[in-house]
N, C-alpha and C positions, 0 to 999 in steps of 0.2 A: 410948758410946750417947748420953750427954747432949749431946756435941758434934754428933752426927748430927742430933738433933732440932732443935738450934739452927739448923743450916744449912738444914734443910727449912723452918722457920718463916720464916727470912730470905727464902728464894726465893719463898715464897707471898706474903709482904708486898710484895716488889719487883714481882712479876707483877701484883698488884692495882693498885699505884700506876701502872705502865706502861699498863695497860689503861684506867685512868681518864683519864690524860693524852691517849692516842690518841683516845678517844671524845670528849673535849672539843674536840680539834683538828678532828675531822670535823664536829662540830656547828657549830663556828666557820666552817669552810669553806662549809658548806651555807648558813649564814646570810648570808655575804658574797655568794654566788651569787644568792640570792633578792633581796637588797637592790639589786643592780645587774644587772638583766636585760639580755640582749644586744640592742643596737640594730640591728634588721634593716630599718630604713626605707630604707636605701640599696639593699639587695637588691630590696626591693619596687619601688622607683622604677625600677631598671634593667629589671626584668621588664616593667614597664608600658610601657617605650619600645622594647621589641623590635619589629622590623618585622613587619607582618602576614603571617603564613604562609599565609593562605587567599587566595592570589592568584586572581582570577577573570578568565579570558580570554573570557568569553561575549560581552561587548559588542564587543570588538575583533574577534572571530571573526565575529559576526553581520553586522557592517557590511562586513568585508573580503571575505567570500565572493562578494558581488555585484560586487566591484570587480576580481576576478581571473577571467580567461577561459581557455578551452581553445583552443590554436592548432594547427590542422592544415594542413600544407603538402605539396604534391605537385609533382613536377617531374622534371627530369633533369639529370644532370651530364655535361659534355662532356669527353671524353678525346681528346687530340690525339697521334697517334703521332709518333715521331721516327725515321722510316725513311730510308734513303738516297734515297728518291724525293720527300722533302719539298720539295726545291728545285724540283721540277717541278710537283707538285700542291698545294703549300702545306700539307701535313699531312693525314693521314686522320683524320677525326673519328668518334668512336663515342659514341652517346647511351646513358646508363645511367639507368633510372628511379629516382627517389628518393622516399621517403615519410617524413615527420617529424611527431612529435607533441610538443607542449610546452605551455607556459603563457604568459600575458601579463598585464600590469597596466594597467587603464584609468587614465589620468592626466589626462583632461579630459572634461567633459561632452559635448564635440563629437565624441568618438570616437577620440582619439589613444591608442595602446596601445604600451607599451614591452615588448620581449621580448629574448631572446638572438639574436644574429646566426646562431648555428649551428642554431637552430630553423627558420629560414626560408631557409637557404642553398640556392641553386639552385632556388628555388620558382617554378613556373609559375602555381600557384594557391594562395592562402592563404585558409583559412576560419577565422573566429573564432566560437566558440560561447560565448554568455553563460551565466551561471548559471541563467537562466530558460529555457534551451534555444533562445532565438532565435539564428539563424545568419546571419552576414554574410560577404560576400567582402571581403577587405582588400587595400589597396594599400600598397606600400613607400614611405614618405616619404624614408627614408634609412637607412643602416646603417654601422657602423664595426667592422671586423674587429679592430682593436687593443684595443678594450674589450669586444668580443663583444656589442655592443648593436645593436638595430634598432628603428626607430620605424615603426609601422603606423598606418593610418587606415581607419576604417569609417564608413559613412554610415548611422547608426542612425535609427530612426523618431522617437525622442524623446531628450531629454537623458539621458545615462547617469550612473549613480553612479560617482564616481571617487575614487581613493585620494589623500589629501593627503600631501605630502612631509614627512618628518621631517628630522632633521639628523644625519648619520652622524658628525660630529665630536663630538657630545654622548653617544654611546653608551659603555657601560662593560662591561668583562669581568664576567660573572656576571649581567648583566641578562637578564630573561626576554624571549623573542621567540617569534613564531609564524611557521611556514613554510606558505604556502598555494599549492597548485598542483594539477596533475592527473597524479600518478604512475601509471604503468602504465595510462593511460586511465581511472583512477578519478576522476571529476569532483569538483572542489571538495573536496579533502582538506586538513585542518588538522592540523598537528603542532606541538608546543611543545618548547622547549629554552632554553638560555642561550647568551649570547655567550661563546665559548671563547677567542677571540683576535682581535686586530685587526691590520691591515696585514700580512696573511699572503701570502707569495709562494710559488707552487707550481711555477713553471717549466714550465707545461703549454702555453704559447702561443709565438708567434713572438718573435724578438728585439726587435721593435718594440712588442710588446704591453705594456699597462699592467696590472700585477698588484699589487693591494693589497686582498686579500679580507677580508671579515668571516668568521671561522670560527664555526660554531655546531654544537651537537649535536642540533638539531631534525632529525627524520628527513626526508631528502630523497632521492628516487629518480629514475631516468629518467622524464621527463615533467614533473618539477618545474622544469626549466630555463625561465627567463623568468618564473617566478612570484615572489611577494612574500615578503620577509622583513619582518615587521611588529612594531612595539613594542606594549606593552600599551595605548597610547592609540589604536591603530588606524592609526598613521602608517607610511608606507613608509620603511624605513631601508636596504633593499638589494634587489637582484635575484638570486635564487638561480641559480647558474650551474654549479657543479661539485661532485662528490663525490670523496673519496679512498677508493678501494676496489680490492681485488684481485679481487672477484667481479662488479663492475658494479652492485651494489646497495649500499644504505646500510649502513655498518659503524661509524658514529659520528662521521664528519667530513664536514661540508658547508660550502660556501663561497659567499658572495654579494658582488656588486659594490656598494660603498658608494653610497648614494643621492646624495651630493653630486657624485660623478662622473657618475651617471645624469642629474642635472639639467643639468649642463653639456653633456653629449652631446646631450640632447634640444634644448636651446636652440640649439646650433650647427647641428644638422640642420635645424631649422625655419628658421633665418635664412640659413644659408649653403649648405645642402645637403651639407656635409661637416664633420667635426670640425676645429676650429681648434686644432691641437696645438702647445703651446709646449714648447721645449727649452732647457736651460740651457747647452748647448755644452761639456759635459765628460763624461768617463767616470769612473765611481766603482767602488770595491770596498768591501765590508763588512770591517771590521777584526776579524780573529780573532787568536788567540794566535800562529798560524803567521806571518801577515802582519806582525804587530807585531814578532815576533822577527827576521824576515827584513829588515825595513826599519828596525829599531832605533827603533820608535816608543815614546814614553813614555806613550801612552794607548791604550785599546781602545775608547773612545767616539767616535762619529761615523763619517764615511765618508771614505775616502782618495781624493783626486782624482789620477788617474794620467795623464790626457790632456786637453788643452785644444784645442778646435776653433778654428782660426784664423778670425777674423771672427765668431765666435759671441758670445752674451751674456756668458759668463764671461770670454772673451778681452778684450772691450771694457771690462769693469769692472776688470780688473787681477788677477783670480784666477790663481794659478799652480799648475803641477803640483807635487804634494807637499803642498799645503794639505790640512787635515783639516776637512771641513764638519761643523759642530756644530749650527747653527740655521738655520731658515727663518722669517723674520718673528718672531723671539723664541720660536718653538716648537722644542724640542730634537728632533733627528733622530738616531735610533739605528740605522736600517736603510734599505736602498735602497728597500724597498717603502713605507716612510713618506714618503720623498722623492717617489716617483712619485705617491703620492696627493695630496701638497701641490701638485705641479706639474700634475697631471692636471685640476685644476679651473680652471687659468689659460689665458689666450689670449696669442698673440703681441701684443706691445705693452704688456702688463701689467708693472708694476714690483714687484720684491720685494727684500727685504734678505736677504743671506746672511752668516752669521758663520762664520769659519774660524779654525783655529789654524795659525800659521806661526811656527816656531821658538819654540814655547811662548808666543807672544803672540796675543791674541785680536783679530782684525780684522773689521770689518763693511763689506760692499760693497753698493751699490745696483745691481741689474741690471735692464735692460730686456729682457724675454724676446723671443725670436725663434722662427720656425718652422724646419723642417729645411733650408730653403733660405737660412737666415740673413737672413730678412726679417721685418719687423714688420707687413706688410700682411695683411689677411684675404683668403683665397682663397674663391671661390664657384663651386660647380658649377651647371650649368643643366640643367633637365629638358626634353628634346624629346619631347613627348607622342606625336608621329607614330611615332617609332621605339621608344618605350618604354624609353629609356635616360637616364642622367644622365652628363654629361660635364664634364671639367675640362681646362684648358690646362696643359701641362707646362712647367716652367721650362727655361731654356736649359741649366742644369747637368744636369738629369735627361736631357734629350734627348741631350746630348753623351755621357753615360755609356753609352747604348745605341746610339750611332752614328747618331743622327737629327738632322736640321736642322729638322724640323717635326713636328707631330702633336698630337692631342687624345686623351685617354684616357677609356674608359668606366669610371666608378666604381661604378655599380650598374645593374641591369636589372630592370624590371618586366615582366610578361607583355606582349609586343608583337612587332613585326616582327623586331627584332634577335635576340631570344631564340628566336623560332620558327625562325630560320635557323641557329641553333647558335652564335651569337656569345657569347663568354664575357666575364665581367667582367675588366677589366684590359687588354683589347685596345686597342691604340693605332692610331687611324685616321690614316693618312698621306696617302692619296689618295682622292678620291671622283670618279668619272667622269673619271679621269686628271688631275684638278686637285689641286694641293697644298692641304692643309688646315692652316692655322696657328691658327685660332680657331674657337669655336663659331659665330660669325657667318658664317664661311666655309661651314660645314656647312649652316646654315640657308639661306643664299643658293643653294647648289647644289641643295638639295632643292626649293626654291621654283621653280627654273628647270627642274626635271625633271618629266616628266609620267607616265611609266609605271613607271620604276624607276631605281635607282642601283647602281653597282658600287663597292664599298668595298674598299680595299686597306690592309693594315696589318701589324702585328707584335705578338706577345705578349711580355711581359717575359722569357720564357725563350728568346727568339730565334726562335721559330717564326713564319714568315710565313703569312698566310692571306688569302683573297679571298672576298667574299660578294656575291651578287646579291640586292638587296632590292627587292621589288615595292612600289610606292607606291599601287597601286589598292586600294580598300577591298574 
């Protein structure tokens, strides 16, 4: 019994000592924590420099809505049959009425307006409705199917508010933007979103088309085509052109032509009547895992050059098939759409440097860009007001391809005598009043010598021959 009592006393004393030590340690820890408080000044500083989340689009939207217009076009589309009797009658033509509604952006106080080519395609009459409800009839200054852009002109009563150009090379993924246009004929609609991607290729156009779109999640619908993509400063950074949708309406993906391409197209149409398109003179392929494995490439970066055009810019500079293009003027190139955007703002005769990998060695070449005819000269179309058409002289190489020795081509048509007679764009005039036509000067001379009318003979690029009688009396 005595031993049991001793053990209990020892346990009680030990527990007391342990409790005293633990309590002292806790007090000590608390004292340390209080004497050295947490330094949260860095956290406060970081919070103070977070970007402003209250982004306000009001100023950009208020000034932009007066700079975007509603574009209404009406006309007809000519279909030419391909029957066994075409060689006798020159093809049977059928006129189908067309009606289109879209948007446009005023880019000068004198009334120049940029829109999409598909908005005014086959138009006999184009009306432009301003935000203040003023309505004007517009004429076509020029258009370019490859970029899907068209330049219009209205004669307004006073100076117009116009949208300043931004710089599409300076835009960033995640940047806030506004889309302004007339979807579903709802005038002056503004939506907001961010830039989702750059240099996007969709494969929706022809083989010769230039595709390097800005992708945005701002809501864009039918009727927005030709409208403005605007940054928060109110500057034009793109022309809204397409949507990716299985329903025909917006589902989260919209695409705009970068403004730097727009600026170049506008300048060319004003100065030359057609876009001065520069080409590098080679064919390329994006390098993916399959191509890299197939060709035993040691890199997946850059573009694989698989064909060189003899007499082209790349051929003259010494670039070879099998080279891998990595840079244009020190800018790294990762996709074909990036390359198209870089070249899309250049003209024949411009010089650029191209860096390639050849047998794992980096080489740089200086190229003088050429056009599709391997020339550095600028081509100019001329407008003949009497007929309502714009014409260009075809190169000997192009004429040879279609089996002709002479001819001038209609590049665009405004409402006028040619359009009223059913002549379509692309038609190549070979004879007028049974006289061969080699140049625009020949056409003008024959018109001036004629009094009542002219007989035009020619051929369409698809091989269909046609004949048109054009009256010259007003």
